[in-house]
N, C-alpha and C positions, 0 to 999 in steps of 0.2 A: 342306208345311206350316208354316206361321209357330213362331216357337219359339217355347216354352215361357215366359212370365215368370215368377218365383216371384211368390207372392203374403204378402205380409209385413209385420207392423205398420211395422213399424223399419226402414228401406231401406237409411240411412245404416248401423247397425249392421251389415245382413247383407253389404253391401258393404264395409264394414271388414273383419269376420270373413272373407268369402274371400279378398279380399287379405293376409292373413295365413295362409292353407291351407288353412284350416277345410272342411272339404264341405257342400255347398248344401243337403243334408239336413242338419247338426249347425248350422250357420247359422241359417234359418230356425226352426229351433226354441227356440234360442237367442233369436232377433229377437222372434220372437213371443211370448215366456212373458209370466206376466203381471206379472212384479218387474218389469221391463224397461220394461212403458207408460206408470207411474206417476213424475212427479216425484219423488215423497216415499212409500218404502215404509211400510206399517205396523208391518212387521217390524224396522226401524231405528229405531225410538219407545224 
């Protein structure tokens, strides 16, 4: 069976978090979070 690949919106951020030692599950949650997918957050205003 082939290895499963993570399905994340922000692959670059996901890989960086994994390299820092974060678990795959937590890194995927952060990389998929809505606030990380938009360059300008409405919360920042």
